[in-house]
NUZASE-680237 format. One line per 2 residues: number of its first residue (from 1); their letters; for each residue x negated, y, z negated of N, C-alpha, C, CB. Coordinates in nm, 4 decimals. Glycine has a CB too. Layout:
BEGIN
NUM> a> X/Y/Z/X/Y/Z/X/Y/Z/X/Y/Z | ...;
***
This chain:
BEGIN
1> xx> 2.1658/-0.3402/-1.1198/2.1636/-0.2485/-1.0079/2.0990/-0.1155/-1.0475/2.3052/-0.2257/-0.9558 | 2.1337/-0.0646/-1.1657/2.0773/0.0632/-1.2095/1.9259/0.0548/-1.2206/2.1376/0.1055/-1.3439;
3> xx> 1.8769/-0.0573/-1.2765/1.7324/-0.0721/-1.2964/1.6584/-0.0798/-1.1626/1.7026/-0.1975/-1.3800 | 1.7265/-0.1176/-1.0566/1.6673/-0.1197/-0.9227/1.6810/0.0167/-0.8557/1.7335/-0.2285/-0.8359;
5> xx> 1.7976/0.0767/-0.8701/1.8259/0.2041/-0.8030/1.7470/0.3199/-0.8631/1.9746/0.2348/-0.8101 | 1.7294/0.3208/-0.9940/1.6638/0.4356/-1.0579/1.5173/0.4517/-1.0179/1.6729/0.4221/-1.2075;
7> xx> 1.4355/0.3451/-1.0090/1.2981/0.3670/-0.9613/1.2942/0.4171/-0.8163/1.2176/0.2374/-0.9729 | 1.3871/0.3691/-0.7337/1.3922/0.4151/-0.5946/1.4228/0.5650/-0.5897/1.4986/0.3356/-0.5144;
9> xx> 1.5200/0.6077/-0.6689/1.5553/0.7496/-0.6751/1.4406/0.8305/-0.7330/1.6823/0.7703/-0.7586 | 1.3804/0.7811/-0.8402/1.2667/0.8510/-0.9011/1.1510/0.8598/-0.8026/1.2213/0.7795/-1.0303;
11> xx> 1.1294/0.7553/-0.7225/1.0223/0.7571/-0.6222/1.0394/0.8745/-0.5273/1.0200/0.6254/-0.5431 | 1.1604/0.8928/-0.4794/1.1875/1.0028/-0.3870/1.1606/1.1373/-0.4535/1.3325/0.9965/-0.3369;
13> xx> 1.2039/1.1515/-0.5780/1.1820/1.2777/-0.6505/1.0341/1.3008/-0.6795/1.2611/1.2780/-0.7818 | 0.9642/1.1977/-0.7268/0.8207/1.2118/-0.7558/0.7427/1.2440/-0.6286/0.7656/1.0828/-0.8204;
15> xx> 0.7786/1.1795/-0.5183/0.7078/1.2032/-0.3921/0.7301/1.3463/-0.3434/0.7539/1.1029/-0.2846 | 0.8508/1.3950/-0.3578/0.8839/1.5290/-0.3075/0.8316/1.6402/-0.3975/1.0338/1.5430/-0.2926;
17> xx> 0.8358/1.6184/-0.5294/0.8071/1.7273/-0.6232/0.6862/1.7051/-0.7124/0.9249/1.7498/-0.7087 | 0.6340/1.5837/-0.7164/0.5259/1.5504/-0.8081/0.5814/1.4995/-0.9396/0.4361/1.6716/-0.8318;
19> xx> 0.5102/1.4052/-0.9986/0.5544/1.3417/-1.1229/0.5780/1.4437/-1.2337/0.4518/1.2390/-1.1686 | 0.4855/1.5350/-1.2514/0.4944/1.6284/-1.3641/0.6110/1.7250/-1.3530/0.3670/1.7064/-1.3755;
21> xx> 0.6526/1.7556/-1.2312/0.7617/1.8521/-1.2116/0.8998/1.7891/-1.2296/0.7520/1.9138/-1.0731 | 0.9076/1.6583/-1.2227/1.0361/1.5891/-1.2312/1.0639/1.5520/-1.3766/1.0373/1.4623/-1.1409;
23> xx> 1.1870/1.5726/-1.4181/1.2278/1.5375/-1.5544/1.3244/1.4188/-1.5503/1.2938/1.6595/-1.6257 | 1.3465/1.3600/-1.6653/1.4478/1.2547/-1.6762/1.5843/1.3128/-1.6401/1.4500/1.1935/-1.8200;
25> xx> 1.6075/1.4389/-1.6744/1.7325/1.5045/-1.6351/1.7481/1.5062/-1.4834/1.7374/1.6479/-1.6900 | 1.6397/1.5348/-1.4120/1.6443/1.5352/-1.2649/1.6804/1.3971/-1.2111/1.5089/1.5806/-1.2066;
27> xx> 1.6167/1.2956/-1.2685/1.6424/1.1584/-1.2233/1.7870/1.1202/-1.2511/1.5465/1.0589/-1.2925 | 1.8335/1.1469/-1.3724/1.9707/1.1094/-1.4080/2.0727/1.1870/-1.3245/1.9956/1.1341/-1.5577;
29> xx> 2.0476/1.3150/-1.2985/2.1395/1.3945/-1.2163/2.1468/1.3390/-1.0740/2.0952/1.5424/-1.2135 | 2.0323/1.3022/-1.0198/2.0287/1.2469/-0.8837/2.1038/1.1138/-0.8771/1.8827/1.2277/-0.8371;
31> xx> 2.0985/1.0380/-0.9852/2.1671/0.9089/-0.9912/2.3156/0.9230/-1.0229/2.1015/0.8204/-1.0949 | 2.3542/1.0390/-1.0790/2.4928/1.0594/-1.1180/2.5260/1.0018/-1.2543/2.5831/0.9996/-1.0160;
33> xx> 2.4246/0.9888/-1.3401/2.4420/0.9373/-1.4756/2.3882/1.0392/-1.5752/2.3706/0.8003/-1.4930 | 2.4151/1.0140/-1.7018/2.3543/1.0972/-1.8055/2.2133/1.0457/-1.8318/2.4399/1.0964/-1.9367;
35> xx> 2.1316/1.1311/-1.8920/1.9952/1.0860/-1.9206/1.9931/0.9751/-2.0254/1.9097/1.2034/-1.9678 | 2.0983/0.9652/-2.1057/2.1076/0.8572/-2.2037/2.1034/0.7211/-2.1337/2.2370/0.8708/-2.2870;
37> xx> 2.1678/0.7119/-2.0194/2.1680/0.5862/-1.9439/2.0266/0.5545/-1.8957/2.2659/0.5944/-1.8235 | 1.9557/0.6556/-1.8467/1.8179/0.6345/-1.8010/1.7324/0.5878/-1.9179/1.7591/0.7643/-1.7389;
39> xx> 1.7471/0.6537/-2.0335/1.6674/0.6156/-2.1506/1.7044/0.4766/-2.2036/1.6851/0.7191/-2.2612 | 1.8227/0.4297/-2.1734/1.8598/0.2945/-2.2136/1.7708/0.1919/-2.1422/2.0094/0.2678/-2.1827;
41> xx> 1.7391/0.2192/-2.0168/1.6600/0.1262/-1.9364/1.5101/0.1552/-1.9379/1.7089/0.1286/-1.7954 | 1.4745/0.2804/-1.9595/1.3344/0.3211/-1.9545/1.3022/0.4055/-2.0769/1.3038/0.3994/-1.8242;
43> xx> 1.1948/0.3679/-2.1460/1.1550/0.4363/-2.2686/1.1237/0.5836/-2.2431/1.0338/0.3672/-2.3303 | 1.0584/0.6107/-2.1303/1.0198/0.7478/-2.0970/0.9889/0.7559/-1.9473/0.8967/0.7937/-2.1818;
45> xx> 0.9520/0.8733/-1.9033/0.9235/0.8949/-1.7610/0.8034/0.8126/-1.7158/0.8984/1.0436/-1.7333 | 0.7055/0.7940/-1.8025/0.5894/0.7124/-1.7670/0.6306/0.5694/-1.7357/0.4864/0.7138/-1.8801;
47> xx> 0.7261/0.5166/-1.8103/0.7706/0.3796/-1.7839/0.8380/0.3703/-1.6470/0.8672/0.3321/-1.8943 | 0.9076/0.4756/-1.6062/0.9655/0.4783/-1.4715/0.8531/0.4747/-1.3681/1.0548/0.6049/-1.4514;
49> xx> 0.7514/0.5591/-1.3879/0.6377/0.5627/-1.2960/0.5668/0.4276/-1.2920/0.5391/0.6732/-1.3369 | 0.5472/0.3676/-1.4081/0.4788/0.2385/-1.4148/0.5601/0.1301/-1.3436/0.4538/0.1987/-1.5615;
51> xx> 0.6904/0.1349/-1.3568/0.7775/0.0408/-1.2855/0.7590/0.0554/-1.1348/0.9255/0.0636/-1.3237 | 0.7494/0.1787/-1.0878/0.7282/0.2047/-0.9451/0.5932/0.1486/-0.9008/0.7358/0.3567/-0.9154;
53> xx> 0.4889/0.1732/-0.9779/0.3567/0.1198/-0.9426/0.3587/-0.0327/-0.9354/0.2514/0.1659/-1.0446 | 0.4266/-0.0959/-1.0282/0.4354/-0.2421/-1.0250/0.5118/-0.2905/-0.9025/0.5026/-0.2942/-1.1521;
55> xx> 0.6180/-0.2199/-0.8659/0.6928/-0.2572/-0.7460/0.6052/-0.2451/-0.6214/0.8183/-0.1695/-0.7315 | 0.5296/-0.1376/-0.6126/0.4398/-0.1167/-0.4987/0.3370/-0.2292/-0.4923/0.3690/0.0210/-0.5089;
57> xx> 0.2668/-0.2502/-0.6029/0.1626/-0.3536/-0.6057/0.2184/-0.4919/-0.5752/0.0938/-0.3551/-0.7415 | 0.3342/-0.5236/-0.6326/0.3943/-0.6550/-0.6089/0.4312/-0.6734/-0.4618/0.5185/-0.6733/-0.6969;
59> xx> 0.4931/-0.5730/-0.4030/0.5361/-0.5833/-0.2628/0.4165/-0.5941/-0.1694/0.6220/-0.4621/-0.2238 | 0.3163/-0.5087/-0.1891/0.2003/-0.5098/-0.1004/0.1198/-0.6390/-0.1164/0.1110/-0.3881/-0.1283;
61> xx> 0.1080/-0.6894/-0.2392/0.0364/-0.8160/-0.2613/0.1134/-0.9324/-0.1989/0.0151/-0.8411/-0.4131 | 0.2445/-0.9307/-0.2127/0.3275/-1.0373/-0.1549/0.3099/-1.0436/-0.0030/0.4762/-1.0151/-0.1902;
63> xx> 0.3068/-0.9267/0.0609/0.2861/-0.9228/0.2062/0.1538/-0.9878/0.2450/0.2900/-0.7781/0.2570 | 0.0486/-0.9577/0.1699/-0.0824/-1.0165/0.2003/-0.0832/-1.1663/0.1724/-0.1926/-0.9474/0.1186;
65> xx> -0.0181/-1.2078/0.0638/-0.0117/-1.3507/0.0310/0.0555/-1.4300/0.1429/0.0639/-1.3719/-0.1013 | 0.1618/-1.3734/0.2007/0.2304/-1.4411/0.3112/0.1369/-1.4611/0.4300/0.3540/-1.3610/0.3546;
67> xx> 0.0595/-1.3580/0.4617/-0.0338/-1.3678/0.5748/-0.1434/-1.4691/0.5445/-0.0959/-1.2298/0.6066 | -0.1984/-1.4637/0.4230/-0.3052/-1.5569/0.3854/-0.2573/-1.7018/0.3863/-0.3595/-1.5216/0.2474;
69> xx> -0.1322/-1.7230/0.3500/-0.0773/-1.8588/0.3450/-0.0476/-1.9144/0.4841/0.0495/-1.8605/0.2613 | -0.0523/-1.8292/0.5847/-0.0183/-1.8736/0.7204/-0.1201/-1.9715/0.7775/-0.0065/-1.7540/0.8124;
71> xx> -0.2435/-1.9692/0.7248/-0.3465/-2.0611/0.7716/-0.3990/-2.0314/0.9112/-0.2938/-2.1989/0.7685 | -0.3734/-1.9127/0.9609/-0.4205/-1.8767/1.0950/-0.5696/-1.8469/1.0931/-0.3429/-1.7553/1.1490;
73> xx> -0.6273/-1.8284/1.2107/-0.7696/-1.7975/1.2179/-0.7954/-1.6566/1.1630/-0.8207/-1.8094/1.3638 | -0.9211/-1.6308/1.1287/-0.9578/-1.5043/1.0638/-0.9228/-1.3819/1.1483/-1.1061/-1.5035/1.0331;
75> xx> -0.9510/-1.3787/1.2782/-0.9145/-1.2601/1.3562/-0.7640/-1.2312/1.3547/-0.9610/-1.2771/1.4993 | -0.6833/-1.3355/1.3657/-0.5378/-1.3165/1.3640/-0.4923/-1.2666/1.2279/-0.4652/-1.4476/1.3992;
77> xx> -0.5441/-1.3285/1.1213/-0.5049/-1.2849/0.9870/-0.5485/-1.1418/0.9605/-0.5643/-1.3776/0.8812 | -0.6717/-1.1070/0.9968/-0.7190/-0.9713/0.9710/-0.6353/-0.8704/1.0482/-0.8675/-0.9574/1.0086;
79> xx> -0.6022/-0.8996/1.1723/-0.5183/-0.8100/1.2519/-0.3833/-0.7911/1.1835/-0.4992/-0.8654/1.3953 | -0.3224/-0.9009/1.1383/-0.1923/-0.8930/1.0717/-0.2014/-0.8169/0.9395/-0.1370/-1.0334/1.0471;
81> xx> -0.3091/-0.8373/0.8656/-0.3260/-0.7684/0.7372/-0.3398/-0.6177/0.7578/-0.4492/-0.8232/0.6624 | -0.4197/-0.5787/0.8564/-0.4369/-0.4356/0.8844/-0.3034/-0.3763/0.9270/-0.5447/-0.4125/0.9946;
83> xx> -0.2363/-0.4434/1.0188/-0.1078/-0.3941/1.0686/-0.0080/-0.3796/0.9539/-0.0515/-0.4888/1.1767 | 0.0034/-0.4818/0.8697/0.1024/-0.4789/0.7615/0.0704/-0.3707/0.6598/0.1094/-0.6147/0.6921;
85> xx> -0.0573/-0.3575/0.6239/-0.0910/-0.2545/0.5259/-0.0646/-0.1151/0.5834/-0.2385/-0.2675/0.4824 | -0.1025/-0.0932/0.7082/-0.0752/0.0366/0.7707/0.0750/0.0632/0.7762/-0.1353/0.0422/0.9126;
87> xx> 0.1530/-0.0374/0.8111/0.2986/-0.0197/0.8146/0.3549/0.0113/0.6766/0.3656/-0.1446/0.8707 | 0.3059/-0.0570/0.5746/0.3529/-0.0277/0.4390/0.3285/0.1179/0.4033/0.2838/-0.1189/0.3373;
89> xx> 0.2103/0.1670/0.4320/0.1768/0.3060/0.3992/0.2612/0.4021/0.4824/0.0262/0.3328/0.4227 | 0.2780/0.3723/0.6108/0.3507/0.4613/0.7011/0.5011/0.4613/0.6773/0.3230/0.4226/0.8433;
91> xx> 0.5579/0.3465/0.6496/0.7035/0.3360/0.6381/0.7554/0.3594/0.4967/0.7479/0.2009/0.6850 | 0.6729/0.3367/0.3981/0.7157/0.3570/0.2596/0.6512/0.4855/0.2078/0.6771/0.2340/0.1692;
93> xx> 0.6925/0.5959/0.2664/0.6241/0.7231/0.2423/0.6305/0.7673/0.0964/0.6837/0.8304/0.3298 | 0.7433/0.7465/0.0317/0.7528/0.7862/-0.1096/0.6559/0.7038/-0.1931/0.8977/0.7688/-0.1626;
95> xx> 0.6548/0.5735/-0.1723/0.5621/0.4873/-0.2453/0.4184/0.5283/-0.2199/0.5824/0.3412/-0.2061 | 0.3868/0.5544/-0.0945/0.2490/0.5910/-0.0600/0.2077/0.7194/-0.1291/0.2335/0.6061/0.0912;
97> xx> 0.2950/0.8187/-0.1265/0.2636/0.9459/-0.1920/0.2386/0.9249/-0.3405/0.3775/1.0473/-0.1712 | 0.3221/0.8452/-0.4033/0.3067/0.8197/-0.5468/0.1784/0.7417/-0.5742/0.4285/0.7425/-0.6014;
99> xx> 0.1570/0.6348/-0.4988/0.0409/0.5496/-0.5236/-0.0894/0.6275/-0.5106/0.0405/0.4314/-0.4274 | -0.0984/0.7146/-0.4137/-0.2241/0.7842/-0.3885/-0.2356/0.9180/-0.4610/-0.2403/0.8060/-0.2418;
101> xx> -0.1251/0.9709/-0.5137/-0.1314/1.1005/-0.5818/-0.1097/1.0940/-0.7319/-0.0308/1.1918/-0.5232 | -0.0414/0.9945/-0.7794/0.0071/0.9989/-0.9175/-0.0639/0.9048/-1.0146/0.1512/0.9677/-0.9188;
103> xx> -0.1721/0.8401/-0.9739/-0.2412/0.7487/-1.0652/-0.2926/0.8199/-1.1894/-0.3566/0.6809/-0.9938 | -0.3271/0.9459/-1.1757/-0.3794/1.0200/-1.2917/-0.2737/1.0378/-1.4004/-0.4313/1.1570/-1.2477;
105> xx> -0.1472/1.0172/-1.3680/-0.0403/1.0299/-1.4665/-0.0094/0.8988/-1.5384/0.0843/1.0810/-1.3996 | -0.0822/0.7947/-1.5049/-0.0686/0.6680/-1.5761/-0.1588/0.6695/-1.6989/-0.1033/0.5479/-1.4836;
107> xx> -0.1323/0.5792/-1.7920/-0.2207/0.5659/-1.9072/-0.3508/0.5013/-1.8601/-0.1536/0.4816/-2.0212 | -0.4521/0.5077/-1.9431/-0.5809/0.4472/-1.9071/-0.5658/0.2977/-1.8812/-0.6846/0.4712/-2.0182;
109> xx> -0.4908/0.2302/-1.9660/-0.4703/0.0861/-1.9493/-0.3959/0.0574/-1.8184/-0.3919/0.0281/-2.0695 | -0.2974/0.1391/-1.7863/-0.2239/0.1211/-1.6615/-0.3147/0.1439/-1.5403/-0.1037/0.2164/-1.6563;
111> xx> -0.3986/0.2460/-1.5471/-0.4924/0.2727/-1.4367/-0.5889/0.1559/-1.4182/-0.5714/0.4030/-1.4628 | -0.6335/0.0973/-1.5294/-0.7215/-0.0200/-1.5205/-0.6513/-0.1347/-1.4484/-0.7662/-0.0652/-1.6614;
113> xx> -0.5251/-0.1548/-1.4800/-0.4476/-0.2603/-1.4142/-0.4322/-0.2312/-1.2654/-0.3093/-0.2746/-1.4798 | -0.4022/-0.1063/-1.2311/-0.3902/-0.0677/-1.0896/-0.5224/-0.0919/-1.0179/-0.3482/0.0814/-1.0761;
115> xx> -0.6325/-0.0550/-1.0815/-0.7644/-0.0759/-1.0202/-0.7951/-0.2246/-1.0013/-0.8736/-0.0110/-1.1062 | -0.7590/-0.3071/-1.0993/-0.7802/-0.4517/-1.0865/-0.6984/-0.5088/-0.9713/-0.7436/-0.5231/-1.2174;
117> xx> -0.5751/-0.4624/-0.9594/-0.4899/-0.5118/-0.8507/-0.5404/-0.4634/-0.7153/-0.3445/-0.4667/-0.8716 | -0.5927/-0.3409/-0.7111/-0.6500/-0.2887/-0.5856/-0.7727/-0.3700/-0.5462/-0.6877/-0.1386/-0.6001;
119> xx> -0.8544/-0.4058/-0.6449/-0.9721/-0.4889/-0.6159/-0.9296/-0.6252/-0.5619/-1.0588/-0.5067/-0.7427 | -0.8263/-0.6838/-0.6205/-0.7770/-0.8135/-0.5726/-0.7213/-0.8002/-0.4305/-0.6679/-0.8690/-0.6680;
121> xx> -0.6524/-0.6911/-0.4044/-0.5987/-0.6641/-0.2709/-0.7127/-0.6547/-0.1696/-0.5152/-0.5335/-0.2709 | -0.8146/-0.5759/-0.2039/-0.9306/-0.5603/-0.1161/-1.0056/-0.6923/-0.0987/-1.0250/-0.4535/-0.1717;
123> xx> -1.0101/-0.7716/-0.2046/-1.0795/-0.9005/-0.1988/-1.0146/-0.9939/-0.0963/-1.0802/-0.9668/-0.3374 | -0.8837/-0.9845/-0.0812/-0.8170/-1.0644/0.0222/-0.8718/-1.0296/0.1608/-0.6641/-1.0418/0.0180;
125> xx> -0.8902/-0.9013/0.1867/-0.9476/-0.8588/0.3143/-1.0912/-0.9104/0.3275/-0.9443/-0.7044/0.3267 | -1.1694/-0.8981/0.2174/-1.3088/-0.9440/0.2209/-1.3178/-1.0940/0.2501/-1.3783/-0.9126/0.0876;
127> xx> -1.2295/-1.1702/0.1884/-1.2293/-1.3153/0.2075/-1.2041/-1.3515/0.3539/-1.1231/-1.3809/0.1180 | -1.1061/-1.2869/0.4136/-1.0751/-1.3145/0.5542/-1.1902/-1.2696/0.6433/-0.9441/-1.2441/0.5964;
129> xx> -1.2475/-1.1536/0.6118/-1.3598/-1.1046/0.6921/-1.4793/-1.2000/0.6802/-1.4002/-0.9614/0.6476 | -1.5098/-1.2441/0.5589/-1.6221/-1.3370/0.5378/-1.5990/-1.4684/0.6123/-1.6420/-1.3647/0.3870;
131> xx> -1.4758/-1.5149/0.6129/-1.4427/-1.6372/0.6875/-1.4706/-1.6162/0.8364/-1.2937/-1.6771/0.6653 | -1.4337/-1.4988/0.8871/-1.4581/-1.4690/1.0282/-1.6053/-1.4582/1.0614/-1.3891/-1.3416/1.0663;
133> xx> -1.6840/-1.4028/0.9692/-1.8295/-1.3954/0.9899/-1.8869/-1.5370/0.9915/-1.8983/-1.3090/0.8782 | -1.8467/-1.6173/0.8939/-1.8972/-1.7549/0.8829/-1.8623/-1.8378/1.0068/-1.8400/-1.8226/0.7572;
135> xx> -1.7438/-1.8154/1.0614/-1.6989/-1.8918/1.1785/-1.7521/-1.8358/1.3101/-1.5478/-1.8947/1.1829 | -1.8283/-1.7262/1.3018/-1.8835/-1.6678/1.4232/-1.7874/-1.5795/1.5005/-1.9305/-1.7751/1.5116;
137> xx> -1.6784/-1.5373/1.4350/-1.5816/-1.4497/1.5012/-1.6188/-1.3026/1.4881/-1.4430/-1.4726/1.4440 | -1.6720/-1.2662/1.3701/-1.6979/-1.1257/1.3400/-1.8466/-1.0968/1.3315/-1.6303/-1.0864/1.2101;
139> xx> -1.8810/-0.9727/1.3584/-2.0173/-0.9246/1.3370/-2.0469/-0.9314/1.1880/-2.0362/-0.7789/1.3917 | -2.1716/-0.9511/1.1539/-2.2112/-0.9575/1.0130/-2.2460/-0.8171/0.9649/-2.3320/-1.0545/0.9927;
141> xx> -2.1434/-0.7370/0.9462/-2.1562/-0.6006/0.8942/-2.1257/-0.6100/0.7450/-2.0584/-0.4976/0.9690 | -2.1929/-0.5323/0.6589/-2.1620/-0.5407/0.5163/-2.0110/-0.5271/0.4907/-2.2388/-0.4320/0.4394;
143> xx> -1.9566/-0.6262/0.4232/-1.8121/-0.6314/0.3994/-1.7568/-0.5062/0.3314/-1.7793/-0.7516/0.3156 | -1.8258/-0.4489/0.2299/-1.7695/-0.3282/0.1683/-1.7499/-0.2139/0.2687/-1.8597/-0.2814/0.0553;
145> xx> -1.8393/-0.2055/0.3659/-1.8275/-0.1021/0.4684/-1.7061/-0.1278/0.5577/-1.9556/-0.0959/0.5532 | -1.6919/-0.2498/0.6030/-1.5801/-0.2848/0.6909/-1.4473/-0.2701/0.6175/-1.5959/-0.4284/0.7438;
147> xx> -1.4379/-0.3304/0.5005/-1.3118/-0.3302/0.4270/-1.2788/-0.1897/0.3779/-1.3181/-0.4279/0.3087 | -1.3794/-0.1164/0.3316/-1.3555/0.0225/0.2915/-1.3032/0.1056/0.4068/-1.4829/0.0848/0.2373;
149> xx> -1.3585/0.0830/0.5261/-1.3114/0.1545/0.6444/-1.1682/0.1194/0.6797/-1.4010/0.1251/0.7618 | -1.1370/-0.0083/0.6750/-1.0010/-0.0534/0.7070/-0.9002/0.0045/0.6083/-0.9935/-0.2073/0.7063;
151> xx> -0.9254/-0.0180/0.4804/-0.8310/0.0266/0.3775/-0.8190/0.1786/0.3796/-0.8755/-0.0219/0.2374 | -0.9326/0.2472/0.3895/-0.9296/0.3933/0.3922/-0.8527/0.4472/0.5108/-1.0697/0.4481/0.3942;
153> xx> -0.8742/0.3895/0.6276/-0.8034/0.4339/0.7473/-0.6524/0.4185/0.7277/-0.8505/0.3540/0.8713 | -0.6107/0.3053/0.6757/-0.4679/0.2826/0.6529/-0.4127/0.3753/0.5447/-0.4434/0.1368/0.6139;
155> xx> -0.4852/0.3867/0.4342/-0.4348/0.4641/0.3208/-0.4171/0.6118/0.3516/-0.5273/0.4491/0.2044 | -0.5041/0.6692/0.4320/-0.4964/0.8132/0.4563/-0.3886/0.8523/0.5553/-0.6278/0.8630/0.5053;
157> xx> -0.3241/0.7552/0.6187/-0.2165/0.7922/0.7109/-0.1042/0.8642/0.6383/-0.1618/0.6684/0.7816 | -0.0856/0.8346/0.5111/0.0222/0.9013/0.4372/0.0015/1.0522/0.4322/0.0314/0.8456/0.2951;
159> xx> -0.1224/1.0949/0.4527/-0.1550/1.2368/0.4431/-0.1235/1.3139/0.5711/-0.3007/1.2531/0.4092 | -0.1232/1.2474/0.6853/-0.1040/1.3191/0.8111/0.0113/1.2693/0.8965/-0.2277/1.3116/0.8901;
161> xx> 0.0620/1.1517/0.8699/0.1675/1.0944/0.9538/0.3003/1.1667/0.9346/0.1845/0.9461/0.9230 | 0.3683/1.1921/1.0460/0.5052/1.2434/1.0417/0.5918/1.1531/1.1290/0.5124/1.3932/1.0899;
163> xx> 0.7043/1.1076/1.0767/0.7898/1.0153/1.1518/0.8388/1.0714/1.2854/0.9083/0.9777/1.0678 | 0.8432/1.2025/1.2980/0.8905/1.2618/1.4233/0.7762/1.2907/1.5208/0.9666/1.3902/1.3943;
165> xx> 0.6586/1.2337/1.4954/0.5431/1.2512/1.5835/0.5570/1.1711/1.7122/0.4157/1.2107/1.5115 | 0.4546/1.1742/1.7941/0.4609/1.1096/1.9256/0.4492/0.9571/1.9195/0.3517/1.1640/2.0136;
167> xx> 0.3979/0.9029/1.8099/0.3854/0.7576/1.7953/0.4692/0.7086/1.6776/0.2374/0.7172/1.7760 | 0.5316/0.5937/1.6963/0.6063/0.5313/1.5875/0.5084/0.4626/1.4924/0.7106/0.4295/1.6427;
169> xx> 0.5542/0.4384/1.3714/0.4694/0.3742/1.2703/0.4137/0.2412/1.3202/0.5484/0.3522/1.1408 | 0.4957/0.1618/1.3856/0.4499/0.0321/1.4360/0.3386/0.0484/1.5385/0.5664/-0.0450/1.4977;
171> xx> 0.3510/0.1477/1.6254/0.2472/0.1711/1.7262/0.1150/0.2093/1.6596/0.2912/0.2817/1.8244 | 0.1219/0.2978/1.5613/0.0002/0.3397/1.4904/-0.0633/0.2198/1.4211/0.0319/0.4511/1.3870;
173> xx> 0.0179/0.1413/1.3512/-0.0335/0.0247/1.2784/-0.1015/-0.0733/1.3737/0.0804/-0.0460/1.2023 | -0.0423/-0.0957/1.4887/-0.1013/-0.1901/1.5840/-0.2274/-0.1333/1.6485/0.0003/-0.2265/1.6922;
175> xx> -0.2290/-0.0028/1.6758/-0.3524/0.0590/1.7275/-0.4645/0.0491/1.6242/-0.3275/0.2075/1.7653 | -0.4325/0.0753/1.4975/-0.5330/0.0628/1.3915/-0.5885/-0.0791/1.3873/-0.4729/0.1006/1.2545;
177> xx> -0.4984/-0.1772/1.3913/-0.5423/-0.3169/1.3858/-0.6316/-0.3492/1.5053/-0.4206/-0.4122/1.3824 | -0.5938/-0.3016/1.6224/-0.6762/-0.3251/1.7424/-0.8130/-0.2586/1.7300/-0.6042/-0.2729/1.8679;
179> xx> -0.8146/-0.1329/1.6880/-0.9409/-0.0585/1.6750/-1.0350/-0.1298/1.5786/-0.9145/0.0862/1.6265 | -0.9851/-0.1627/1.4610/-1.0710/-0.2234/1.3597/-1.1116/-0.3653/1.3985/-1.0004/-0.2246/1.2244;
181> xx> -1.0174/-0.4420/1.4480/-1.0511/-0.5799/1.4828/-1.1526/-0.5833/1.5966/-0.9246/-0.6582/1.5218 | -1.1339/-0.5025/1.6982/-1.2292/-0.5012/1.8096/-1.3657/-0.4503/1.7669/-1.1761/-0.4157/1.9233;
183> xx> -1.3704/-0.3655/1.6661/-1.4990/-0.3203/1.6135/-1.5714/-0.4284/1.5352/-1.4791/-0.1997/1.5258 | -1.4969/-0.5256/1.4830/-1.5555/-0.6336/1.4034/-1.5913/-0.7562/1.4863/-1.4605/-0.6736/1.2940;
185> xx> -1.5193/-0.7773/1.5951/-1.5420/-0.8985/1.6740/-1.6788/-0.8973/1.7393/-1.4344/-0.9138/1.7803 | -1.7392/-1.0139/1.7459/-1.8633/-1.0277/1.8219/-1.8320/-1.0008/1.9686/-1.9269/-1.1700/1.8026;
187> xx> -1.9278/-0.9488/2.0417/-1.9045/-0.9057/2.1799/-1.8412/-1.0138/2.2663/-2.0342/-0.8619/2.2422 | -1.8854/-1.1366/2.2542/-1.8294/-1.2408/2.3403/-1.6873/-1.2792/2.2995/-1.9185/-1.3638/2.3376;
189> xx> -1.6412/-1.2316/2.1819/-1.5049/-1.2603/2.1363/-1.4124/-1.1421/2.1633/-1.5044/-1.2945/1.9866 | -1.4671/-1.0204/2.1746/-1.3861/-0.9005/2.1956/-1.3142/-0.9109/2.3290/-1.4735/-0.7727/2.1905;
191> xx> -1.1884/-0.8727/2.3276/-1.1088/-0.8737/2.4490/-1.0677/-1.0124/2.4947/-1.1836/-0.8072/2.5573 | -1.0996/-1.1140/2.4164/-1.0655/-1.2515/2.4571/-0.9193/-1.2797/2.4340/-1.1504/-1.3536/2.3812;
***
C-alpha cells in the first residue's frame, strides 16, 4: 500500500510545487511517515519521480492497447483514442503536469526511455490513421502533421484547463475528438 500511496502523494506535491522544490521530508510528512520509511522503498527522490513516469506511461499505453484490441474501424478507434488521451490529460492533472514539466529532472537514460515510449504511443495513432487512409476513410494528409496536431492539442490542455470552467473534461475530450476526426475524414464520410 505504501509503495502505491507514496507516488500518488509525491505526484500531487511535484505538480503543485515542482520536483526540485519538494524534498523527501515533504513527501514523508504528507504521508505521515518518517523519511526512513520512504527511503526503504525508494533509493532517492529521482526514483520516486521515475516510478511516477512509469505509472503514467503504463496507464496511458494500456488505455490505447484496449482501444486497438477492440478491432473497430479506423474512424471509431481514432475518435476513441483522441477522446481517451484528452481525458487522461484533463482528469489526471498531477500526472499531466509532471509528465510535461519534469522530464528534465530525469536521467538521460530515463529520458531516452520516456521518448521511446512516447514514440510508441504516437505510432499507435499513426497506425490507425494509416489504416483509415488505406481504407478510404481519411484524407491522405502527412501522418506526422495529423498525429502531431492531435497529440499536441490534447497535451496542451493541461496548461489551460480548469475543472471549474464552463465545460467538463468529457465534453472537451469529445469536442476534440470530433474536431480532429472530422478534419481527417474524406468529405463524403464526414458527418455520416
